[in-house]
N, C-alpha and C positions, 0 to 999 in steps of 0.2 A: 895296291892288291893283285892287278894281274899279272905282275910280274911274278910275284910269291905263287899263285897259282900255279901258272904255267911249268915251273920250276918243281914245286910241291907233289904236283898232281900228273906231271912230265906230258900235257896236251901236246906239246909241241915236239919236235926234233930236225934237223937240217940234215939234208940228203946228200948225195957224194956232189951235185952239181953248187951247194951252197944255199939253195931255196928251202925256204921256211915251209914247213909238212906238219898240217893239223891232224891229231888224233880224234879222228870226228866221234867215237863212240864213248872215251874216255870226254871230250867236252859234252857230248848228249847226255851223261851221265850226272855230271857236273850241276848244269840247267836243272836238272829231273831233282837234284839234290836240294837245289836253291828255291825252285819252285814249291816243294812242298815246307820249306822254310816260311817261305811268304803267306802259302794257304792259312797256317796257322796266324800272320799278324793279322790277315785280311779278316780272319775270323775274330780274332780280338779286338778289331779297329770296329765291327760294324756292331756289336755289345757295347763296347765301352765308349765310344764315341758320341753317341746321342739317344736321347731315351727310343727315338723314332727313327730309326737311319733307313732311307729311301737307298736299294741297294742298285738302280737305273741311277741316281747322283752319284753314287760310292765311287762306281765304277767309269765313273768320268771324270775324276779327280786326278789333277794333271800336279806336277812338284816340281815343275818348267814352265815359264810362260811360252804358249805357244799360240793357236787360234784364241783360246783366253786365258786370262792372268794365270796363273800357279794356285793350290789350293792351301797349301799349306807354310804356314806363316809362323814366325820366331816374335815374338813382346820378350823383350830380355830372354832370360831363360825360359821363359813358357813358351809349349808349344801349340800353338790353334790351329783348327783349321777352317775352312770358309763353303757353304756349302752353297756354289754359283751354279751353276745350269740347271734350272726347276725345270720344272711341268710349263710354266705360263712363258719360258724367258723367249723361246722364236718368234712367242705372239708378241709380247709387249718390247720386247728388246731390253730388256731390263735383267739383270744377272741376280737370285738369289744370295742375300750376303749375310746369313747367320751364321755366326760363331759354334763352333764347336769343340770343345775341351776333353784332350783323351786324358787317362793319366798320368799320373808323373812315371808308373814304370814304364808303359807302353810308350812315352815320349823320348824316352829314355833310350828304351831298344830299338825306337824306329829312327830315331837320330843318327845311331850306330852303323842302321843297317841303310841307308842313305847316304848319309856324308862321311861313313869310314873307308868308302872304296869299291864294296862289297857289288853295288850298285852299277856303278861304273864300267866296272870286269864283266860283270854279267850280261852289260849292253854289249859289248866290243864281243864276246862270246854268242850272243846270241848273233850278233851281224854274220858271225861264221857257217853261222848251221841254217839259217833261218831267209838271212838277205840281209843287203845295206837297209832297207826299209826298218827290218827289225831294232837295230841299232837305235832308232829314230824313237820308233816306238818305246822302246825301253826308259830311253830316256826321258820321256815326255809325260807316259800316264804310269799313277803308283800303279794300277793293277792290269797286270800282263800276265801271258798265258799263252805258250807256242808260238812265241815269235811278232804277236798282236796283242791288241788290247781287251782285255776279260769282255765276254758277252754275259749277260743276264742270266743265260741259258748255262754254259759254265760254273759258274759261281752257284746256282740255284743249289746243283747236286751236290757240289763239293760242302755247302755252308749244312745243307741238311746231314749229310755223313758225318761229317765233320762232329754236328749234337747229337747224334747216336753214340758215336764210339766216347766222346768227353759227358756227358747227361744224360746219357740214355733215354736219351729224349728226340725223335727222327722230327723235329721240327722244321719245318721249311720259312722262307723269309716273310712269307703275309702271313705266316702263327705267329713268328718271332713278334711283329712286328704289333700286334692287336695283343700280344702279350704282356708286351716292354708295357705297352700305350695303360694297360690296365694294373700293371705292378706302381708305376709311376703314382697311378691316380688312388691307388690304395695307402701307399706308404712314405713320399714326400707331401708334406703341407703344403699348401700355398702361401707365399709370403705375398702380403696387402703392400707393405711398404713399396715393393716397386711398382706397382700398377700405378698406386699413388702419386708416387716420384713424375711418373709417367703424364700423369695427366698435369700434373702442379706444372711443370717444366713445357708443359707443349703452352700452356693456356701463358703463361709468361713471354714466349713469343709470341701471340695472338697468332696460334694452331690449333688446330684442331688433334687429339690424340690421333686418329689415322693419318694427317697429314706430316705428322713429325715422326713415326714410324716408315715413312718411306726411306730412309737412310738405307735399309735392307734391299731397296730395288738399286741399283745402280747399273748406269749406262753400261754395257757391252764395252771391256776394255777401260773403264774407269778406275781410278784406285779406289776401296771400299773406305769410307769413314764410320767408322763407330763411335758413338761416344763413351766416355767412361762409365756409364750408370746402365748403358742396354750390355756392356759386354760384363760387368759386375753380373748384372742378373744373368747370364748364360753361364757364368763360370760358377754362381751358386746353384743353380740348375744339375749342372756337369758332378758338382762336388755332391749334391744327394743322389745322384742316380749313381755316382761310383763307390757313395759309402754305403747303399742298399746291395751292387754284388759283393761286398763283404772288400773295396779295394781301398776304402779310406776317403780323405782325412777322416771321417767320424764314425761312431758307431753303427751297426746294422739299424735301420729304426725300426718303431713298432708300429703296425696298424696302425692310422690317423682313428680310426674310429675304435680303438683302445685307449690311444694315451695322446692325450691332445699335446702335451708339454712336449716342446721340440727344446733339444740340447743334450751330448753326452751322459751316460748314463751315470757318469761321476756327479753332475748337477742334482741328477734326479735321486739318487740315491743320498746324496749329502739333505738336501732339503727332507726327504722321507724320514733320516735320522732328527735333524732337527725338530720336527713336527713330532716325534716320540719322545725324545726328551722335554718338549714346551708344555703339553700334555698333562704330564704328571704336575708340575710345577705350577701351571694354571691352576687345577685340581685344590692342590694344597694352598694357594694364596687366596680362592675364591673362600674355601672352607673356613680358614681363617679370619676374613675378611667378615664372613656371617656371623660367628660366634662373636667377634669383637665389638661388632657396629650394629649388626641388624637385630642383635638377641636381647641387648639393653631396652633398645626400642620396643622391642612386641614385649615384654617382659613392662614397663612401663603403662604402656596402651592398657594392654589387657588390667589391672590393678585400676586402672581410672574405669574402664568400662562396667568392673565389676561393684567400685563403691557407687555411680551412676545407678545401677542396677539395684541395688538395696534400697537407695534411696526414694525409690519409683516408688506409689503405694497399687497396691492390688487390686485391679479395676472392679473384683467383686466382695471385697472389704467395706464394712461399717465407712460413712463419712465419719462418724466421729472417732474413730478408730486411729490411735496414734500410730505412726510407722515407726519402722523396725529401730530407726535414726536415732527415735527419742523413746528408748529403754531406761530403764532406771538405772542410772548411775552408779548403783554396786553389785549388778550384774556384770560378770564377767562372758566379754565377748569370746566365743568356741574358734581357737586354732583350728585350723586344717593342715594336712599332713601336705610334708614340701612336693608340688609338683616335677617332674622330672621333665628337661628340657623337651622332648618326643611328644609328652605329654601337651603344653603350654604352646608349641610352635601346633597342634593339631585344631587346640582350641582356638588360636587367633587366625586357621585359616574358616572358622564355622561350620566344623564337623558335625556329624550326629554325634560323634564321642566326646563333644565339649560340657553335652550341658552337665552329668556329675563333675566335671571338674573345677567346677567355679563356686561349688555350692558352701554357705557358711557368712559368717558376716566379715570377717577377716581374710585375706590372701596371703598368705606367704610368701614370698619372692624366694626363689631358687638361689642357692649357691653359685 
């Protein structure tokens, strides 16, 4: 890559004595162009690397082992970062080792920049402009600027200007951290399974959950050891955050207060469609069941009730008065008109309109 850039951009030439002469203005121009490219990479990483990225930690990330172990690791084809140097690292002598997973698109782009030879070429060219120490700095740290490691003061202004340019919102790093935490709390649903499994696994080895979580703090210089469960927790949180940003792998979430059902929209649409098809079918089934099973029972019950009511003597009638059921055999009982199903159902519920429906000596059943 360095040879290609030197020939393509004509960064160097040989003088009459055979000495290699560098074109310093052209080298400086190339480094500035690379720096503008890396500024976009840094901006993408701060936004996508985690729900709340602390800039002071991000700027100290290393791409090679030096005073601390590097922060970039690969697990198969998957790239993840380990946030190592924390606020309490110098006090406790332990590094924070929480894994952070960038989106697949950002990982592929970053791998090409770091492993494709461009970063090595930039390190050699930086040594020409800024001195030999700049070459070591460019090979060691991820975030570099003008021959040295980038300081928070350098990044704050760049981050704010980039937000204004891309999002028309001049948020600084602190404002963005607070906003990202609020967005995560409102859009990313908690996963209780992970927390429950942590407690179960901790108790199974006779540890408290706090003791079991000490794997996040590793002695300075020690290799990090992360369990599959904890890696999966952080990966799940990263995927949810990337989906909220519109980078996948899932659809953009709805606010937790509006929709508690988690999952892709295809599942929600399928459930809604299934419910829309089931409700009319259930209504028809219920109506048929009422007509075929409940209607004969109500008809028979009302007929028995009417018969018992006719046999019961009136409390104001004389004692020697014969009941209506002992009338002359020559008398023909009066038949009532057929009663509709709705009227009979109303009568069975004991409403006020049921009184005239049961007058007469015989109740004719409705077909």
